[in-house]
N, C-alpha and C positions, 0 to 999 in steps of 0.2 A: 509860272513855269514856261519856259520857252518852247516854241514849236520844234518838232523833230522831223527829220527826213528819213524815210525808208529808202536806203541806198539801192535796194534791189528794184524798186519801182521807179526811181528817178531817172529821167532820160536827158537831163540837162537842157531842157527846152528854154530855160531862162525867163519864163513868164513870172515866176515868183520873185526873181531878182528885180524885174521891172516894176512890179506892183508894190513892193515893200516900201512903206512910207518913211522908214527910219534907216534904210540901207543896211539891214541886218543880214541880208542873204547875198552870198557870192557863189560863183561856180569854181570848184576846185577838183581837179582830177576827173573832169566830166561828170560831176555830181553837185547838187546844191548843198551848200553848207550854211547853217544858221549860227550867227554870233549870239550866244545866249545872253550876253551882257547888253546887247543892243535891242533884242527882240522885246516888243511891248505886248505880245499876245493878242494882236488885233484880229488875226484870223484871215486877213485878206489873201495871204499866200495859199491857205487851205482851199479857199473858194476858187482860186485861179488855177490850181494844179490840175491838169487834165488826166493825170495818172493816179490821183489820190495818194501821192507819195508823202504828203505832209500832214501832220496831225499835232494836236496839243494834248499831251498825255494827261 
């Protein structure tokens, strides 16, 4: 299951975009968006997010 972004917590800092090893995250409308087909559930974005806006359900 792919990581999910809590849109209310996301500040579009871009740290998750930079850390993603498979380029599954992009910024759209000033929020992070995760491509579920590309996400490999590595969790690097979760550890990098300063706002705890990303989780794996």
